[in-house]
C-alpha positions as CSV (number, residue, x, y, z in Angstrom):
1,M,24.8,31.5,-38.5
2,Q,20.6,30.9,-38.5
3,Q,19.0,31.6,-34.8
4,L,16.9,29.2,-33.3
5,S,13.9,30.0,-31.3
6,I,13.0,27.1,-28.3
7,I,9.4,26.5,-27.2
8,Y,8.5,25.3,-24.2
9,T,4.7,24.5,-22.7
10,T,4.2,24.2,-19.2
11,F,1.3,23.4,-16.1
12,N,3.3,22.6,-13.4
13,E,7.0,21.2,-13.9
14,L,8.7,22.9,-11.4
15,D,10.2,19.6,-10.6
16,I,11.7,19.0,-13.7
17,I,11.7,22.1,-16.2
18,E,14.4,23.3,-14.8
19,R,16.9,20.6,-15.9
20,S,15.4,20.8,-19.2
21,L,16.2,24.5,-19.3
22,E,19.4,23.8,-18.5
23,S,20.5,21.0,-21.5
24,V,19.3,24.6,-23.5
25,A,21.1,27.0,-21.8
26,G,23.0,30.1,-23.8
27,W,21.6,28.7,-26.8
28,S,19.2,30.9,-27.7
29,D,17.8,34.7,-27.5
30,D,14.4,33.6,-27.8
31,L,14.0,30.8,-24.8
32,V,10.3,30.9,-24.4
33,V,8.0,28.8,-22.0
34,V,4.7,29.4,-21.9
35,D,3.1,28.4,-19.3
36,S,-1.0,27.5,-18.7
37,F,-0.7,29.0,-15.3
38,S,0.8,26.8,-12.9
39,T,-0.6,26.6,-9.6
40,D,3.3,24.6,-8.6
41,G,5.6,27.5,-8.3
42,T,6.6,27.0,-12.4
43,A,6.0,30.2,-13.1
44,E,7.5,32.1,-10.3
45,L,11.4,30.2,-10.7
46,L,10.3,30.9,-14.6
47,E,10.7,34.4,-14.3
48,S,14.0,34.5,-12.0
49,R,15.5,33.1,-15.1
50,Q,16.8,35.8,-17.9
51,D,17.5,33.4,-19.8
52,V,13.4,32.8,-20.4
53,I,10.8,34.8,-21.9
54,L,7.7,34.1,-20.4
55,R,4.3,34.1,-21.6
56,Q,1.0,33.2,-19.7
57,R,-1.9,31.8,-21.9
58,K,-4.8,29.8,-20.7
59,Y,-4.4,25.9,-22.3
60,V,-7.7,25.2,-24.1
61,G,-5.7,21.8,-26.0
62,P,-1.6,21.1,-26.9
63,S,-2.0,22.1,-30.5
64,D,-3.7,24.9,-30.0
65,Q,-1.0,26.2,-27.6
66,K,1.7,25.0,-28.8
67,N,0.6,26.5,-33.0
68,W,0.2,29.5,-30.8
69,A,3.4,29.6,-29.8
70,I,4.8,28.9,-32.7
71,E,2.6,31.7,-34.3
72,H,5.1,33.6,-31.8
73,A,8.6,32.8,-32.3
74,K,11.0,35.1,-33.3
75,H,13.2,32.8,-35.6
76,E,12.2,30.5,-38.7
77,W,13.9,27.1,-37.3
78,I,12.1,26.3,-33.7
79,L,13.2,23.9,-31.1
80,L,10.5,22.7,-29.4
81,L,10.6,20.5,-25.9
82,D,8.1,19.6,-23.3
83,A,10.0,20.3,-19.7
84,D,10.2,16.4,-19.5
85,E,12.6,16.4,-22.5
86,L,16.4,16.6,-22.3
87,V,19.1,17.7,-24.7
88,T,21.7,15.5,-25.2
89,P,25.1,17.4,-26.4
90,E,25.2,16.2,-29.3
91,L,21.8,16.5,-30.5
92,R,22.6,19.5,-29.7
93,K,25.6,20.0,-31.9
94,E,23.8,18.4,-35.0
95,I,21.6,21.2,-34.5
96,D,23.6,23.5,-35.1
97,A,25.7,21.9,-37.8
98,L,22.1,22.7,-39.7
99,L,21.5,26.2,-38.3
100,A,25.7,26.9,-40.0
101,L,23.8,25.9,-43.0
102,E,23.0,28.7,-45.7
103,T,19.9,26.5,-46.5
104,I,18.9,23.8,-43.8
105,P,17.7,20.6,-46.1
106,Q,14.4,19.6,-45.1
107,D,11.3,21.5,-43.2
108,A,11.7,19.4,-40.3
109,Y,13.3,17.0,-38.3
110,W,12.3,13.8,-35.8
111,I,14.1,13.1,-33.1
112,G,15.3,10.0,-31.5
113,R,13.6,9.1,-27.8
114,D,15.3,8.1,-24.8
115,N,12.5,6.8,-22.7
116,H,12.4,6.0,-18.6
117,F,11.0,4.9,-15.9
118,M,10.6,4.3,-12.3
119,G,15.0,5.4,-12.6
120,K,15.5,2.9,-15.1
121,R,15.9,3.4,-19.3
122,M,12.8,1.6,-21.2
123,Y,14.7,-0.2,-23.7
124,H,10.9,-2.4,-24.8
125,T,7.8,-1.9,-24.7
126,G,7.0,-0.2,-27.4
127,L,9.0,3.0,-26.6
128,A,12.3,1.3,-28.6
129,G,11.3,3.9,-31.7
130,D,10.2,6.4,-29.5
131,K,10.5,9.8,-31.9
132,V,8.9,13.3,-31.8
133,I,9.0,16.2,-34.7
134,R,10.7,19.0,-32.6
135,F,13.1,20.6,-34.8
136,F,11.5,22.8,-37.4
137,H,10.5,25.4,-40.2
138,R,8.2,27.6,-38.1
139,D,6.3,29.0,-41.6
140,R,5.9,25.3,-42.7
141,C,5.2,23.3,-40.0
142,R,2.2,23.4,-37.0
143,Y,0.4,20.9,-35.2
144,N,-2.7,18.6,-35.8
145,T,-6.3,18.8,-33.5
146,K,-5.7,15.9,-32.0
147,Q,-6.0,15.8,-28.1
148,V,-3.9,12.7,-27.3
149,H,0.0,12.6,-29.2
150,E,-0.7,15.1,-31.1
151,E,2.0,16.0,-34.0
152,I,3.0,17.9,-37.2
153,E,1.8,16.8,-39.4
154,T,3.6,15.9,-42.5
155,E,1.1,16.6,-45.2
156,N,3.5,18.6,-48.5
157,I,6.3,18.3,-46.5
158,S,10.0,17.6,-46.7
159,V,11.5,15.7,-43.0
160,G,14.4,13.9,-42.2
161,W,15.7,12.6,-39.0
162,L,18.6,13.5,-37.0
163,K,21.3,11.1,-35.6
164,G,21.2,12.7,-31.9
165,R,18.6,11.8,-29.3
166,M,16.3,13.5,-26.7
167,N,16.4,12.0,-23.6
168,H,12.4,12.3,-21.9
169,Y,11.3,11.4,-18.8
170,T,8.0,11.6,-18.8
171,F,7.1,9.7,-16.4
172,K,7.9,10.6,-12.8
173,D,6.6,7.5,-10.5
174,L,3.5,5.2,-10.7
175,D,1.0,8.0,-9.2
176,H,2.0,11.1,-12.2
177,F,1.2,7.7,-14.6
178,L,-1.9,6.8,-13.0
179,D,-3.0,10.6,-13.4
180,K,-1.5,11.1,-17.0
181,T,-3.6,8.0,-18.1
182,R,-6.2,9.1,-16.7
183,R,-6.7,12.8,-18.3
184,Y,-4.9,11.3,-21.4
185,A,-7.0,8.3,-21.8
186,K,-9.8,11.7,-21.1
187,W,-8.8,13.4,-24.0
188,S,-8.6,10.7,-26.0
189,A,-12.0,9.6,-25.4
190,Q,-13.0,13.4,-27.3
191,D,-10.4,12.1,-30.7
192,Y,-12.0,8.9,-30.8
193,G,-15.9,9.1,-29.3
194,P,-16.7,10.4,-33.7
195,K,-14.7,6.8,-34.3
196,T,-17.1,5.2,-32.5
197,P,-21.0,5.0,-32.8
198,R,-21.4,1.9,-30.2
199,V,-19.0,1.3,-26.9
200,G,-18.8,-2.7,-26.7
201,L,-17.5,-5.4,-24.6
202,Y,-15.3,-5.5,-27.6
203,H,-14.1,-2.1,-26.6
204,L,-13.8,-2.7,-22.8
205,F,-12.5,-6.1,-22.4
206,V,-10.7,-7.1,-26.0
207,K,-8.7,-4.1,-27.0
208,P,-7.4,-3.7,-23.6
209,L,-6.5,-7.0,-23.6
210,Y,-4.7,-6.8,-26.8
211,R,-3.1,-3.9,-25.5
212,F,-1.5,-5.5,-23.0
213,F,-0.8,-8.5,-24.7
214,K,1.2,-6.5,-27.9
215,H,3.3,-4.2,-25.5
216,F,3.9,-7.0,-22.7
217,V,4.9,-9.5,-25.2
218,I,4.8,-8.6,-29.2
219,Q,7.5,-5.6,-27.9
220,G,9.0,-6.6,-25.3
221,G,8.0,-6.2,-22.5
222,F,8.4,-8.6,-20.2
223,R,12.1,-7.7,-21.2
224,D,12.1,-4.9,-19.2
225,G,10.7,-6.5,-16.2
226,K,9.0,-5.1,-13.8
227,E,8.7,-1.9,-14.9
228,G,7.9,-4.0,-18.7
229,L,5.4,-5.4,-17.0
230,I,3.7,-2.5,-14.4
231,M,4.0,-0.1,-18.3
232,S,1.8,-2.6,-20.0
233,A,-0.7,-2.9,-17.2
234,V,-1.2,0.7,-16.9
235,L,-1.2,1.2,-20.7
236,A,-4.3,-1.2,-21.5
237,W,-6.0,0.3,-18.3
238,G,-5.5,3.5,-19.8
239,V,-7.8,2.0,-23.1
240,F,-10.8,0.8,-20.9
241,L,-11.1,4.1,-19.5
242,R,-11.3,5.6,-22.9
243,Y,-13.7,3.3,-24.1
244,G,-15.2,3.8,-20.1
245,Y,-15.0,7.6,-20.5
246,M,-16.4,7.5,-23.4
247,L,-19.8,5.3,-22.9
248,A,-20.1,6.8,-19.3
249,G,-21.1,10.8,-21.5
250,R,-22.9,9.1,-23.4
251,L,-25.3,7.8,-20.7
252,T,-25.3,10.5,-19.0
253,A,-25.4,12.9,-22.6
254,K,-29.5,10.6,-22.3
255,E,-30.5,11.0,-19.0
């Protein structure tokens, strides 16, 4: 039986981290949480748990934090989670079956996520096919350098699919969604800046409008009711903010 390292990266996750930890309780002797000096009591909670190895590290970016944690993992196979992700019993059983093999056939595995927003499971609004690579070999996989939606680089590795899924509670409430969207817009402006030499009405009006149409109409957000409408509108606002931050930064630089 191969052993498993479980990694979290956190900052101010007091309201959700304990639920996620319970979903992996008793599974690994290398359960590591890399915390970015939380101020809400998260670190104190983690310190009180005997099953958690807490490491404090200054936050530079999501990929940097995760890649650092991967390099320090004790075991070759890693399950990397966010604090708002809960492992289902089915997923846990499936990973155990792979760990029991003499050789695990792939380098990494996609895991599907069931997303929840404002107390409701979201079946549409662009979330139906949500997936992430979270179970992978330590020595063959690293995250790309994106500030937003960072992911394991899949070039030159083999990637499979797991049938088991995770429950994802990415937005605690509307205020959290708005704050997270604003933060992601700033980071996204860094990713898109080199690709966008000029910001015009197309970026500030057409692209946000299309993003709303895409989520609410094409991807069936209207079928998720008022939650789908709110999510579609906020995601479109995030696109507007991305280019707004980009434009503001360039105007400030000229002054």
